A tleap script that builds the chain and sets N, CA, C and O, in Angstrom:
source leaprc.protein.ff14SB
mol = sequence {
  NMET ALA LEU PRO GLY GLY SER SER PRO SER
  ASN ALA TRP THR THR GLU VAL VAL ASP THR
  VAL ASP ALA VAL VAL THR THR VAL ARG ASP
  LYS ALA VAL VAL PRO LEU THR THR VAL ALA
  ARG ALA LEU VAL TYR GLY VAL VAL ALA GLY
  LEU MET ALA GLN VAL VAL LEU LEU LEU LEU
  GLY ILE ALA ALA VAL ARG ALA LEU ASP VAL
  TYR ALA PHE ASP ARG GLN PRO GLY GLN GLN
  GLY HIE ILE TRP ALA VAL ASP LEU ALA VAL
  GLY GLY ILE PHE THR LEU ILE GLY LEU LEU
  LEU TRP THR LYS ARG ARG PRO LYS GLY THR
  CPRO
}
set mol.1.N position { 0.846 -1.167 0.000 }
set mol.1.CA position { 0.000 0.000 0.000 }
set mol.1.C position { 0.897 1.237 0.000 }
set mol.1.O position { 1.753 1.382 0.873 }
set mol.2.N position { 0.715 2.089 -0.929 }
set mol.2.CA position { 1.533 3.284 -1.072 }
set mol.2.C position { 0.816 4.472 -0.462 }
set mol.2.O position { -0.406 4.592 -0.556 }
set mol.3.N position { 1.589 5.349 0.164 }
set mol.3.CA position { 1.039 6.570 0.730 }
set mol.3.C position { 1.079 7.668 -0.320 }
set mol.3.O position { 1.814 7.570 -1.302 }
set mol.4.N position { 0.284 8.720 -0.108 }
set mol.4.CA position { 0.344 9.832 -1.063 }
set mol.4.C position { 1.763 10.389 -1.145 }
set mol.4.O position { 2.468 10.458 -0.138 }
set mol.5.N position { 2.165 10.773 -2.310 }
set mol.5.CA position { 3.499 11.313 -2.530 }
set mol.5.C position { 4.489 10.231 -2.864 }
set mol.5.O position { 5.675 10.524 -3.016 }
set mol.6.N position { 4.062 9.001 -2.984 }
set mol.6.CA position { 4.934 7.922 -3.406 }
set mol.6.C position { 5.774 7.326 -2.301 }
set mol.6.O position { 6.700 6.572 -2.598 }
set mol.7.N position { 5.495 7.629 -1.013 }
set mol.7.CA position { 6.293 7.038 0.053 }
set mol.7.C position { 5.545 5.857 0.643 }
set mol.7.O position { 4.315 5.846 0.677 }
set mol.8.N position { 6.275 4.881 1.098 }
set mol.8.CA position { 5.675 3.691 1.671 }
set mol.8.C position { 5.628 3.834 3.192 }
set mol.8.O position { 6.294 4.717 3.734 }
set mol.9.N position { 4.858 2.989 3.904 }
set mol.9.CA position { 4.795 3.096 5.360 }
set mol.9.C position { 6.161 2.898 6.014 }
set mol.9.O position { 6.435 3.530 7.034 }
set mol.10.N position { 7.022 2.048 5.467 }
set mol.10.CA position { 8.331 1.849 6.062 }
set mol.10.C position { 9.199 3.095 5.905 }
set mol.10.O position { 10.026 3.380 6.771 }
set mol.11.N position { 9.030 3.823 4.840 }
set mol.11.CA position { 9.757 5.073 4.627 }
set mol.11.C position { 9.332 6.126 5.642 }
set mol.11.O position { 10.184 6.852 6.153 }
set mol.12.N position { 8.048 6.232 5.951 }
set mol.12.CA position { 7.548 7.206 6.921 }
set mol.12.C position { 8.076 6.877 8.316 }
set mol.12.O position { 8.434 7.780 9.073 }
set mol.13.N position { 8.125 5.586 8.659 }
set mol.13.CA position { 8.605 5.166 9.965 }
set mol.13.C position { 10.086 5.515 10.144 }
set mol.13.O position { 10.485 6.008 11.200 }
set mol.14.N position { 10.887 5.263 9.128 }
set mol.14.CA position { 12.316 5.567 9.224 }
set mol.14.C position { 12.541 7.075 9.313 }
set mol.14.O position { 13.453 7.528 10.004 }
set mol.15.N position { 11.731 7.833 8.631 }
set mol.15.CA position { 11.852 9.289 8.702 }
set mol.15.C position { 11.535 9.776 10.109 }
set mol.15.O position { 12.212 10.664 10.627 }
set mol.16.N position { 10.503 9.195 10.735 }
set mol.16.CA position { 10.164 9.575 12.109 }
set mol.16.C position { 11.281 9.212 13.076 }
set mol.16.O position { 11.605 9.990 13.974 }
set mol.17.N position { 11.870 8.038 12.898 }
set mol.17.CA position { 12.964 7.608 13.773 }
set mol.17.C position { 14.158 8.539 13.618 }
set mol.17.O position { 14.770 8.938 14.609 }
set mol.18.N position { 14.488 8.881 12.390 }
set mol.18.CA position { 15.618 9.780 12.143 }
set mol.18.C position { 15.339 11.152 12.763 }
set mol.18.O position { 16.233 11.750 13.363 }
set mol.19.N position { 14.119 11.650 12.625 }
set mol.19.CA position { 13.775 12.944 13.222 }
set mol.19.C position { 13.842 12.892 14.749 }
set mol.19.O position { 14.290 13.845 15.385 }
set mol.20.N position { 13.398 11.782 15.334 }
set mol.20.CA position { 13.448 11.633 16.789 }
set mol.20.C position { 14.888 11.571 17.282 }
set mol.20.O position { 15.239 12.220 18.268 }
set mol.21.N position { 15.715 10.798 16.603 }
set mol.21.CA position { 17.128 10.712 16.987 }
set mol.21.C position { 17.793 12.074 16.853 }
set mol.21.O position { 18.581 12.465 17.714 }
set mol.22.N position { 17.491 12.784 15.808 }
set mol.22.CA position { 18.051 14.115 15.586 }
set mol.22.C position { 17.621 15.067 16.709 }
set mol.22.O position { 18.430 15.855 17.198 }
set mol.23.N position { 16.356 14.996 17.112 }
set mol.23.CA position { 15.860 15.855 18.185 }
set mol.23.C position { 16.539 15.514 19.512 }
set mol.23.O position { 16.888 16.414 20.275 }
set mol.24.N position { 16.729 14.219 19.794 }
set mol.24.CA position { 17.385 13.811 21.037 }
set mol.24.C position { 18.837 14.269 21.052 }
set mol.24.O position { 19.314 14.789 22.061 }
set mol.25.N position { 19.532 14.083 19.956 }
set mol.25.CA position { 20.939 14.503 19.881 }
set mol.25.C position { 21.057 16.011 20.048 }
set mol.25.O position { 21.952 16.486 20.747 }
set mol.26.N position { 20.178 16.759 19.424 }
set mol.26.CA position { 20.197 18.221 19.545 }
set mol.26.C position { 19.929 18.647 20.983 }
set mol.26.O position { 20.581 19.555 21.500 }
set mol.27.N position { 18.972 17.990 21.626 }
set mol.27.CA position { 18.648 18.319 23.014 }
set mol.27.C position { 19.823 18.011 23.941 }
set mol.27.O position { 20.159 18.819 24.807 }
set mol.28.N position { 20.441 16.859 23.764 }
set mol.28.CA position { 21.593 16.496 24.600 }
set mol.28.C position { 22.730 17.476 24.382 }
set mol.28.O position { 23.382 17.902 25.335 }
set mol.29.N position { 22.969 17.831 23.133 }
set mol.29.CA position { 24.039 18.780 22.851 }
set mol.29.C position { 23.753 20.128 23.505 }
set mol.29.O position { 24.649 20.730 24.098 }
set mol.30.N position { 22.517 20.607 23.403 }
set mol.30.CA position { 22.170 21.910 23.971 }
set mol.30.C position { 22.240 21.914 25.493 }
set mol.30.O position { 22.557 22.941 26.093 }
set mol.31.N position { 21.950 20.787 26.121 }
set mol.31.CA position { 21.918 20.748 27.582 }
set mol.31.C position { 23.223 20.283 28.213 }
set mol.31.O position { 23.434 20.522 29.402 }
set mol.32.N position { 24.100 19.631 27.469 }
set mol.32.CA position { 25.335 19.104 28.059 }
set mol.32.C position { 26.579 19.697 27.423 }
set mol.32.O position { 27.442 20.225 28.125 }
set mol.33.N position { 26.681 19.618 26.130 }
set mol.33.CA position { 27.926 19.992 25.457 }
set mol.33.C position { 28.115 21.502 25.426 }
set mol.33.O position { 29.219 21.989 25.670 }
set mol.34.N position { 27.060 22.246 25.133 }
set mol.34.CA position { 27.195 23.706 25.024 }
set mol.34.C position { 27.597 24.323 26.374 }
set mol.34.O position { 28.510 25.149 26.394 }
set mol.35.N position { 26.956 23.961 27.517 }
set mol.35.CA position { 27.419 24.527 28.793 }
set mol.35.C position { 28.853 24.105 29.144 }
set mol.35.O position { 29.621 24.907 29.675 }
set mol.36.N position { 29.210 22.865 28.854 }
set mol.36.CA position { 30.580 22.430 29.135 }
set mol.36.C position { 31.591 23.196 28.287 }
set mol.36.O position { 32.672 23.540 28.765 }
set mol.37.N position { 31.250 23.458 27.056 }
set mol.37.CA position { 32.137 24.248 26.187 }
set mol.37.C position { 32.290 25.665 26.733 }
set mol.37.O position { 33.384 26.229 26.715 }
set mol.38.N position { 31.192 26.233 27.216 }
set mol.38.CA position { 31.249 27.579 27.783 }
set mol.38.C position { 32.125 27.607 29.037 }
set mol.38.O position { 32.920 28.529 29.216 }
set mol.39.N position { 31.984 26.615 29.894 }
set mol.39.CA position { 32.803 26.543 31.109 }
set mol.39.C position { 34.272 26.350 30.748 }
set mol.39.O position { 35.143 26.980 31.348 }
set mol.40.N position { 34.554 25.496 29.785 }
set mol.40.CA position { 35.940 25.268 29.377 }
set mol.40.C position { 36.557 26.541 28.811 }
set mol.40.O position { 37.708 26.861 29.107 }
set mol.41.N position { 35.803 27.257 28.006 }
set mol.41.CA position { 36.324 28.528 27.465 }
set mol.41.C position { 36.598 29.519 28.581 }
set mol.41.O position { 37.631 30.188 28.582 }
set mol.42.N position { 35.668 29.618 29.541 }
set mol.42.CA position { 35.862 30.554 30.653 }
set mol.42.C position { 37.104 30.192 31.453 }
set mol.42.O position { 37.866 31.075 31.844 }
set mol.43.N position { 37.317 28.900 31.703 }
set mol.43.CA position { 38.514 28.476 32.434 }
set mol.43.C position { 39.789 28.813 31.674 }
set mol.43.O position { 40.747 29.327 32.252 }
set mol.44.N position { 39.797 28.525 30.387 }
set mol.44.CA position { 41.003 28.792 29.592 }
set mol.44.C position { 41.282 30.284 29.536 }
set mol.44.O position { 42.417 30.713 29.744 }
set mol.45.N position { 40.244 31.087 29.253 }
set mol.45.CA position { 40.456 32.533 29.197 }
set mol.45.C position { 40.847 33.091 30.565 }
set mol.45.O position { 41.647 34.022 30.646 }
set mol.46.N position { 40.290 32.532 31.636 }
set mol.46.CA position { 40.647 32.985 32.971 }
set mol.46.C position { 42.095 32.683 33.312 }
set mol.46.O position { 42.789 33.522 33.887 }
set mol.47.N position { 42.560 31.479 32.959 }
set mol.47.CA position { 43.958 31.124 33.215 }
set mol.47.C position { 44.893 32.010 32.400 }
set mol.47.O position { 45.903 32.491 32.914 }
set mol.48.N position { 44.560 32.222 31.142 }
set mol.48.CA position { 45.407 33.071 30.292 }
set mol.48.C position { 45.426 34.503 30.830 }
set mol.48.O position { 46.488 35.122 30.891 }
set mol.49.N position { 44.272 35.031 31.217 }
set mol.49.CA position { 44.217 36.391 31.764 }
set mol.49.C position { 44.997 36.484 33.070 }
set mol.49.O position { 45.682 37.478 33.308 }
set mol.50.N position { 44.903 35.465 33.918 }
set mol.50.CA position { 45.655 35.462 35.173 }
set mol.50.C position { 47.152 35.443 34.952 }
set mol.50.O position { 47.895 36.164 35.618 }
set mol.51.N position { 47.595 34.618 34.016 }
set mol.51.CA position { 49.027 34.574 33.707 }
set mol.51.C position { 49.513 35.894 33.126 }
set mol.51.O position { 50.596 36.370 33.466 }
set mol.52.N position { 48.709 36.481 32.250 }
set mol.52.CA position { 49.100 37.772 31.677 }
set mol.52.C position { 49.151 38.851 32.760 }
set mol.52.O position { 50.033 39.710 32.733 }
set mol.53.N position { 48.223 38.815 33.702 }
set mol.53.CA position { 48.227 39.794 34.787 }
set mol.53.C position { 49.479 39.631 35.649 }
set mol.53.O position { 50.072 40.624 36.070 }
set mol.54.N position { 49.883 38.392 35.912 }
set mol.54.CA position { 51.095 38.160 36.688 }
set mol.54.C position { 52.325 38.692 35.964 }
set mol.54.O position { 53.205 39.289 36.585 }
set mol.55.N position { 52.387 38.482 34.669 }
set mol.55.CA position { 53.527 38.981 33.892 }
set mol.55.C position { 53.549 40.501 33.916 }
set mol.55.O position { 54.606 41.109 34.085 }
set mol.56.N position { 52.380 41.116 33.747 }
set mol.56.CA position { 52.307 42.582 33.764 }
set mol.56.C position { 52.733 43.116 35.133 }
set mol.56.O position { 53.480 44.091 35.209 }
set mol.57.N position { 52.266 42.489 36.211 }
set mol.57.CA position { 52.662 42.943 37.551 }
set mol.57.C position { 54.162 42.778 37.780 }
set mol.57.O position { 54.798 43.639 38.389 }
set mol.58.N position { 54.719 41.690 37.300 }
set mol.58.CA position { 56.162 41.488 37.425 }
set mol.58.C position { 56.933 42.566 36.672 }
set mol.58.O position { 57.892 43.135 37.194 }
set mol.59.N position { 56.508 42.840 35.442 }
set mol.59.CA position { 57.199 43.867 34.658 }
set mol.59.C position { 57.021 45.254 35.268 }
set mol.59.O position { 57.942 46.070 35.221 }
set mol.60.N position { 55.857 45.531 35.835 }
set mol.60.CA position { 55.662 46.820 36.510 }
set mol.60.C position { 56.555 46.930 37.746 }
set mol.60.O position { 57.080 48.005 38.034 }
set mol.61.N position { 56.728 45.835 38.472 }
set mol.61.CA position { 57.636 45.847 39.620 }
set mol.61.C position { 59.073 46.107 39.206 }
set mol.61.O position { 59.783 46.886 39.842 }
set mol.62.N position { 59.494 45.453 38.142 }
set mol.62.CA position { 60.849 45.671 37.630 }
set mol.62.C position { 61.020 47.115 37.169 }
set mol.62.O position { 62.042 47.744 37.441 }
set mol.63.N position { 60.007 47.638 36.468 }
set mol.63.CA position { 60.071 49.025 35.994 }
set mol.63.C position { 60.112 50.005 37.171 }
set mol.63.O position { 60.812 51.016 37.115 }
set mol.64.N position { 59.360 49.703 38.238 }
set mol.64.CA position { 59.353 50.584 39.402 }
set mol.64.C position { 60.727 50.598 40.074 }
set mol.64.O position { 61.220 51.661 40.451 }
set mol.65.N position { 61.344 49.432 40.224 }
set mol.65.CA position { 62.680 49.377 40.833 }
set mol.65.C position { 63.680 50.120 39.966 }
set mol.65.O position { 64.514 50.870 40.473 }
set mol.66.N position { 63.599 49.916 38.683 }
set mol.66.CA position { 64.536 50.590 37.767 }
set mol.66.C position { 64.336 52.109 37.795 }
set mol.66.O position { 65.303 52.869 37.834 }
set mol.67.N position { 63.074 52.540 37.775 }
set mol.67.CA position { 62.799 53.983 37.798 }
set mol.67.C position { 63.252 54.612 39.104 }
set mol.67.O position { 63.822 55.703 39.106 }
set mol.68.N position { 63.001 53.929 40.213 }
set mol.68.CA position { 63.474 54.473 41.486 }
set mol.68.C position { 64.991 54.521 41.545 }
set mol.68.O position { 65.558 55.483 42.062 }
set mol.69.N position { 65.647 53.509 41.029 }
set mol.69.CA position { 67.109 53.471 41.059 }
set mol.69.C position { 67.710 54.588 40.225 }
set mol.69.O position { 68.678 55.229 40.636 }
set mol.70.N position { 67.134 54.819 39.056 }
set mol.70.CA position { 67.725 55.798 38.143 }
set mol.70.C position { 67.286 57.217 38.472 }
set mol.70.O position { 68.113 58.128 38.496 }
set mol.71.N position { 65.983 57.419 38.727 }
set mol.71.CA position { 65.471 58.783 38.850 }
set mol.71.C position { 65.325 59.261 40.289 }
set mol.71.O position { 65.703 60.394 40.587 }
set mol.72.N position { 64.803 58.458 41.175 }
set mol.72.CA position { 64.545 58.930 42.531 }
set mol.72.C position { 65.833 59.082 43.334 }
set mol.72.O position { 65.954 60.015 44.127 }
set mol.73.N position { 66.794 58.184 43.142 }
set mol.73.CA position { 68.034 58.243 43.911 }
set mol.73.C position { 69.203 58.717 43.070 }
set mol.73.O position { 70.357 58.620 43.487 }
set mol.74.N position { 68.903 59.230 41.882 }
set mol.74.CA position { 69.863 59.921 41.011 }
set mol.74.C position { 71.156 59.135 40.815 }
set mol.74.O position { 72.247 59.617 41.120 }
set mol.75.N position { 71.012 57.927 40.305 }
set mol.75.CA position { 72.191 57.103 40.017 }
set mol.75.C position { 72.808 57.585 38.712 }
set mol.75.O position { 72.120 57.706 37.698 }
set mol.76.N position { 74.073 57.853 38.740 }
set mol.76.CA position { 74.792 58.283 37.556 }
set mol.76.C position { 75.362 57.064 36.838 }
set mol.76.O position { 75.675 56.061 37.481 }
set mol.77.N position { 75.501 57.135 35.523 }
set mol.77.CA position { 76.096 55.998 34.798 }
set mol.77.C position { 77.496 55.709 35.316 }
set mol.77.O position { 78.301 56.623 35.496 }
set mol.78.N position { 77.780 54.442 35.553 }
set mol.78.CA position { 79.089 54.031 36.037 }
set mol.78.C position { 79.198 54.017 37.544 }
set mol.78.O position { 80.197 53.535 38.077 }
set mol.79.N position { 78.200 54.532 38.254 }
set mol.79.CA position { 78.229 54.533 39.714 }
set mol.79.C position { 77.402 53.372 40.246 }
set mol.79.O position { 76.561 52.812 39.544 }
set mol.80.N position { 77.661 53.023 41.509 }
set mol.80.CA position { 76.943 51.921 42.132 }
set mol.80.C position { 75.487 52.275 42.401 }
set mol.80.O position { 74.613 51.428 42.214 }
set mol.81.N position { 75.205 53.466 42.821 }
set mol.81.CA position { 73.837 53.859 43.135 }
set mol.81.C position { 73.439 53.418 44.526 }
set mol.81.O position { 74.258 52.933 45.307 }
set mol.82.N position { 72.213 53.589 44.806 }
set mol.82.CA position { 71.676 53.272 46.124 }
set mol.82.C position { 70.587 52.208 45.996 }
set mol.82.O position { 69.430 52.446 46.342 }
set mol.83.N position { 70.962 51.057 45.505 }
set mol.83.CA position { 69.968 50.007 45.298 }
set mol.83.C position { 69.387 49.543 46.620 }
set mol.83.O position { 68.252 49.068 46.657 }
set mol.84.N position { 70.141 49.669 47.711 }
set mol.84.CA position { 69.616 49.286 49.019 }
set mol.84.C position { 68.436 50.166 49.386 }
set mol.84.O position { 67.473 49.698 49.994 }
set mol.85.N position { 68.506 51.445 49.017 }
set mol.85.CA position { 67.410 52.366 49.318 }
set mol.85.C position { 66.181 52.030 48.474 }
set mol.85.O position { 65.047 52.116 48.945 }
set mol.86.N position { 66.425 51.648 47.232 }
set mol.86.CA position { 65.315 51.239 46.365 }
set mol.86.C position { 64.661 49.987 46.926 }
set mol.86.O position { 63.435 49.907 47.004 }
set mol.87.N position { 65.469 49.011 47.316 }
set mol.87.CA position { 64.921 47.781 47.894 }
set mol.87.C position { 64.124 48.087 49.161 }
set mol.87.O position { 63.065 47.503 49.388 }
set mol.88.N position { 64.632 49.000 49.982 }
set mol.88.CA position { 63.933 49.382 51.197 }
set mol.88.C position { 62.604 50.064 50.867 }
set mol.88.O position { 61.592 49.781 51.509 }
set mol.89.N position { 62.595 50.953 49.880 }
set mol.89.CA position { 61.362 51.658 49.509 }
set mol.89.C position { 60.324 50.693 48.944 }
set mol.89.O position { 59.161 50.721 49.345 }
set mol.90.N position { 60.745 49.842 48.018 }
set mol.90.CA position { 59.797 48.888 47.407 }
set mol.90.C position { 59.325 47.881 48.446 }
set mol.90.O position { 58.145 47.533 48.468 }
set mol.91.N position { 60.210 47.414 49.294 }
set mol.91.CA position { 59.810 46.502 50.362 }
set mol.91.C position { 58.844 47.152 51.331 }
set mol.91.O position { 57.901 46.511 51.797 }
set mol.92.N position { 59.069 48.406 51.636 }
set mol.92.CA position { 58.143 49.140 52.505 }
set mol.92.C position { 56.770 49.305 51.883 }
set mol.92.O position { 55.750 49.181 52.560 }
set mol.93.N position { 56.753 49.588 50.579 }
set mol.93.CA position { 55.471 49.724 49.885 }
set mol.93.C position { 54.711 48.396 49.912 }
set mol.93.O position { 53.518 48.364 50.213 }
set mol.94.N position { 55.404 47.308 49.599 }
set mol.94.CA position { 54.748 46.004 49.623 }
set mol.94.C position { 54.316 45.613 51.034 }
set mol.94.O position { 53.283 44.969 51.211 }
set mol.95.N position { 55.097 45.997 52.028 }
set mol.95.CA position { 54.721 45.708 53.410 }
set mol.95.C position { 53.472 46.479 53.803 }
set mol.95.O position { 52.586 45.927 54.455 }
set mol.96.N position { 53.390 47.731 53.421 }
set mol.96.CA position { 52.194 48.527 53.717 }
set mol.96.C position { 50.959 47.973 53.010 }
set mol.96.O position { 49.874 47.925 53.590 }
set mol.97.N position { 51.128 47.560 51.768 }
set mol.97.CA position { 50.007 46.950 51.034 }
set mol.97.C position { 49.576 45.663 51.732 }
set mol.97.O position { 48.382 45.405 51.881 }
set mol.98.N position { 50.541 44.861 52.155 }
set mol.98.CA position { 50.220 43.620 52.858 }
set mol.98.C position { 49.519 43.877 54.182 }
set mol.98.O position { 48.570 43.170 54.522 }
set mol.99.N position { 49.966 44.869 54.930 }
set mol.99.CA position { 49.307 45.206 56.192 }
set mol.99.C position { 47.892 45.709 55.958 }
set mol.99.O position { 46.981 45.379 56.717 }
set mol.100.N position { 47.702 46.498 54.921 }
set mol.100.CA position { 46.358 46.977 54.591 }
set mol.100.C position { 45.438 45.813 54.250 }
set mol.100.O position { 44.306 45.746 54.729 }
set mol.101.N position { 45.925 44.906 53.429 }
set mol.101.CA position { 45.115 43.736 53.074 }
set mol.101.C position { 44.878 42.834 54.281 }
set mol.101.O position { 43.819 42.218 54.390 }
set mol.102.N position { 45.848 42.749 55.185 }
set mol.102.CA position { 45.701 41.923 56.371 }
set mol.102.C position { 44.587 42.477 57.266 }
set mol.102.O position { 43.836 41.708 57.866 }
set mol.103.N position { 44.477 43.799 57.357 }
set mol.103.CA position { 43.421 44.379 58.184 }
set mol.103.C position { 42.046 44.210 57.547 }
set mol.103.O position { 41.040 44.254 58.256 }
set mol.104.N position { 41.973 44.022 56.254 }
set mol.104.CA position { 40.699 43.857 55.550 }
set mol.104.C position { 40.218 42.412 55.525 }
set mol.104.O position { 39.107 42.144 55.067 }
set mol.105.N position { 41.032 41.475 56.009 }
set mol.105.CA position { 40.656 40.061 55.950 }
set mol.105.C position { 39.502 39.787 56.889 }
set mol.105.O position { 39.225 40.547 57.817 }
set mol.106.N position { 38.831 38.664 56.615 }
set mol.106.CA position { 37.732 38.223 57.467 }
set mol.106.C position { 38.124 36.914 58.119 }
set mol.106.O position { 38.779 36.085 57.488 }
set mol.107.N position { 37.738 36.710 59.365 }
set mol.107.CA position { 38.022 35.415 60.001 }
set mol.107.C position { 37.251 34.305 59.305 }
set mol.107.O position { 36.218 34.548 58.681 }
set mol.108.N position { 37.763 33.083 59.417 }
set mol.108.CA position { 37.095 31.935 58.791 }
set mol.108.C position { 35.704 31.777 59.391 }
set mol.108.O position { 35.497 31.949 60.592 }
set mol.109.N position { 34.754 31.443 58.516 }
set mol.109.CA position { 33.391 31.233 58.956 }
set mol.109.C position { 32.548 32.493 58.930 }
set mol.109.O position { 31.329 32.414 59.082 }
set mol.110.N position { 33.161 33.654 58.743 }
set mol.110.CA position { 32.409 34.901 58.647 }
set mol.110.C position { 32.168 35.205 57.177 }
set mol.110.O position { 33.112 35.249 56.388 }
set mol.111.N position { 30.901 35.415 56.801 }
set mol.111.CA position { 30.623 35.697 55.372 }
set mol.111.C position { 31.091 37.058 54.942 }
set mol.111.O position { 30.927 37.428 53.780 }
savepdb mol mol.pdb
quit
């Protein structure tokens, strides 16, 4: 027995099965794979951004020490300079930042 349009009942059944499988695969992909891909991208971009921030902070620290050595303590070419004073100044700045952050901390268990 032929259906209108020249398709047989077995052809209609296979088309329905293929459409159902396609719908299930699409649903699984939308609910599982797409969120996992988004999380993976966020993790990768976060790690890359964190590493870049660390490199930038390191280079800024080096630039600050160099600028203080050359400009703030007036080191002349060929002279030793006052690198101890630069180390003391930068260490003091980092110590003050650390003390400030230490006072802002919260005890464990406090939201």
